[in-house]
KOLFI-793785 format. One record per residue (C-alpha): x, y, z. Coordinates in steps of 0.05 Angstrom, whole numbers, plus 5000, padded with zeros to 4 digits. Example, Ala and Ser with C-alpha at 12.3 -4.5 7.8 and 13.67 -1.06 7.14 Angstrom:
<atoms>
524649105156;527349795143;
</atoms>
This chain:
<atoms>
500050025002;502250744990;504851145051;498851335098;498051775158;496351425222;493851815284;494251415351;490151685408;490751515483;484951905510;487251645579;493451255595;498551085541;497450355515;498450335440;505350535435;508349905405;502949865351;504750615334;511950405332;510549815287;506750205235;512050745233;517350185224;513449945162;514550675130;507951025146;507451715177;505251705253;503152175304;501251985378;497252325427;497352175502;492652505551;495352265616;500852745642;504452165677;505051765612;506952315561;514152145559;512451395539;514351295467;519151855465;524651735412;520751195381;514551545351;513152255333;508052585382;502453125378;499453495437;492853635404;490053065367;483853405342;488053865302;491153245269;484552955248;484253175178;491552975166;490152285190;488051735138;486751255198;485251445271;486350925322;483550945395;486950475445;481950405502;474650625521;476251065577;477151795571;480752235624;475852755651;477153425682;475653175753;480952655758;480952205821;485851705843;485051105890;489050475902;488849895853;490849755779;487049735713;488849315650;496049605644;497549645717;495750345731;491650695778;484950845741;483551545722;476251755730;472652345700;468952455639;462752005626;464552055551;468251425527;472351385463;466351025431;462751685428;468652015401;469951515346;462551515327;462552275316;468852225274;466051655231;459352095219;464252635194;467052165143;473851975179;476651225179;476751035254;478650415293;474350465352;467950325386;461250625398;457450835462;454050175465;459949755456;463950195509;458149945554;459349255542;465549325586;463549875632;456849515649;457048785656;449448695669;448449065600;453248595569;449747975590;443048285567;445848355496;448247635497;442047325520;437947765470;441847415416;440946735442;448146645471;448446185533;450446555595;452846395665;447946495718;448947255742;445747805785;447348515789;446748855857;447249595879;446949455952;452048995990;446548736035;442348475981;448048105949;450147796016;442947576028;442947225957;449146845971;446346616041;439846436007;443046095947;449945785974;454745635920;461545905896;461046585863;465747075827;465147805851;465748315794;465149045807;461449475760;462950175732;469950485734;471850135800;472049475758;478849715731;481649595801;483548885779;485248655851;477548725869;475348155825;474647575872;473346835851;470246475909;472745765933;467645555987;461445145968;457045506018;459446215988;461946386060;468246696033;464747135983;460147376037;466347566079;469647916020;463448316004;463048576078;470048766071;469049126004;463049506032;467649806088;473449956045;470150095979;462950245992;463950985970;466250785900;463650105884;456550285865;454649615844;457448915828;455748295793;455347595823;456747065774;456146305791;463045995788;463745515731;469445025726;472944885658;478045185607;478545955606;479446215535;477946865502;475246915435;478047535396;475547785327;477048365286;470848725263;471049205198;464649535213;460549035174;463348355189;468847995224;475447835192;475547105170;480946885218;479546905293;484446945351;483946475408;487746675467;489146485540;490547015593;495046955656;492947515700;495947295771;502647575787;506346905804;507646265768;502245755782;496546305782;498046515850;498747225876;495047885867;491147985803;494648425751;492148715685;496048155652;502747775657;502647435595;498547105540;498646465497;494746465431;493246175361;489346365301;483945915271;477545925232;470746075250;469545485292;464445285345;467645745398;466246325350;459946125319;456146035390;459146705414;460647265364;457446905307;450747045343;451947795357;455247985288;449248365264;448948755329;456048965319;454649125245;448549555268;453449885316;458249995262;463749745310;471049745283;476849405317;478748855361;473248565405;474347985456;469747575493;472547155554;469346455564;469545895612;468645235570;467244525592;463643895565;456944175575;457444865540;460845525531;459746075580;461746775561;464047195623;466047915601;467348305537;473748715519;471149185463;478149465447;485049235440;488048755499;494748885527;499648545516;494748175468;495448695413;503448655416;502647855409;497647955350;502948445317;508047905322;503547385288;501247805233;506547645177;503948145127;503548915134;500349115201;499249775175;495349565114;491349085159;488949675204;488150145145;483649595111;479949465174;478450255187;476050305115;471549685116;475849355061;475448645087;482548575109;486247895091;492447855134;497947325128;498046975197;503046545230;499945815231;502745575295;502845825365;504746495399;506046715473;507447425501;510847545571;510348195605;517048375636;515948825697;519649225749;518249425822;513249605848;508649285793;502749155804;502549615863;502950375866;509050585909;512751205887;518251125932;519850435908;519250605836;523751215844;529050785879;528650165834;525650315764;524451065746;529051185682;532450525688;536050295628;533349705587;539549365563;540348795510;545648295502;544848245427;543048725371;536848295354;530348635373;525848095343;519847975392;521548595434;515249055441;514549715477;510349855534;512950405584;519150555548;522751175515;528951245476;534651775500;540651835454;539151125427;538850815497;532250475517;529850725586;523950595631;518551125624;511851285658;509951075729;508050315723;513849875718;511949545650;517349725607;516849155552;513248525530;517347955498;514147505448;515446825413;511846395363;513245705337;509745065304;508144825378;506545175439;512944935470;516945185412;513645885422;515445835497;522445675484;523346245435;520246805481;524246555541;530946525503;529347245481;528047465554;535047175570;538147685528;534448255566;538648605627;534849015675;536448985749;530348765792;526348535731;521047965742;516447565695;512246945697;515946335669;509945895656;506146255602;503345735555;503945135603;496545075612;495544925538;500944405540;498744105605;491743935578;487744555563;488744415488;486943685495;480343825531;477944375482;479243845424;475943295463;469843715471;469243885397;469944655403;476244765360;474344455295;476344625224;
</atoms>
């Protein structure tokens, strides 16, 4: 394709730096806007910046939003982390879906959502209503706006439940709680604790019945009219430590593969494709599910890019990434060349991730050098990084400098490549999970095949 102009917009935290860098490396003109003051150095030295994205709209051939959240004028901060590990910023009720819709109505090509698709993530009850209205099987779930009502429900219907906060506080990932006790007593205890600590901010929550099985996310790219033919299936690793132990993070790593529109797709996105077309949605949309021998149970939507999932998807697109998103934004039925095997991504982090502790960050991580033992940068992806006089350095405030990816004909080969690449990275105090992809090898893949979900 000819050289095109790409405008990347982070209306809150900086998340899309790596995709902007990839598009620029393919020879296209890029401008990147970051709203959050604490993140504005992220990407310096890698991509050109702008301090007024609206002034660049007419320049851009494609406008790409990275999230649904928009920083408002009344920013507030509290403990906890969002998808990238940040404290969520709160303010404007207008999400990027509203901005994207307005731009499309003015004739611009945009990768981004709509107000209703934003709501799929912001309001879990609404998301379940959309699924049920289109005949998608869902887990038993109930939305409560009072803690006493939720506690009473668990006591009257004893079972293991998952607590999922609603609204902006849902981005505090450590508040999601997966119950273990058959009588639900631990869920009751946690709800009582949340009422004391978070009652002023947690205006509601959803209780989902806990379902055992394989957790898998179905991710499709939608061009405003239909899904791209190839579908991405990925497996998230959200806990901090290997073995799925410790506090929840935005994400510590992801394993994935691409396939056709199999049963997992047909029984989820296949049923709401018309609804997304009516919305005019453009971009990546993900639905996380629990799957077992009795059925597919959608849990939650991600109507935007996932992180670090997008870095891994870049790694597996073997044709032009820029052309893929250009065609997606223009509704031109993109047909990317994709790696046919397996891929994994590992998030490499520094103290105090995933917690907020300015003193620890200043002492251990701020402006730290990211050093490589080889000149090869294959599989190295940017998160909170800048470049100063040719030296990569940690940027921002989150302690998430890079993502390292690998791919191979087997999941084991993808793991080996990724971890070999990590061995060439030198940063004092770095840490990461060393078990990304093991769940597939240890039986998740066999179970999905045996239950007949993967198909052709």
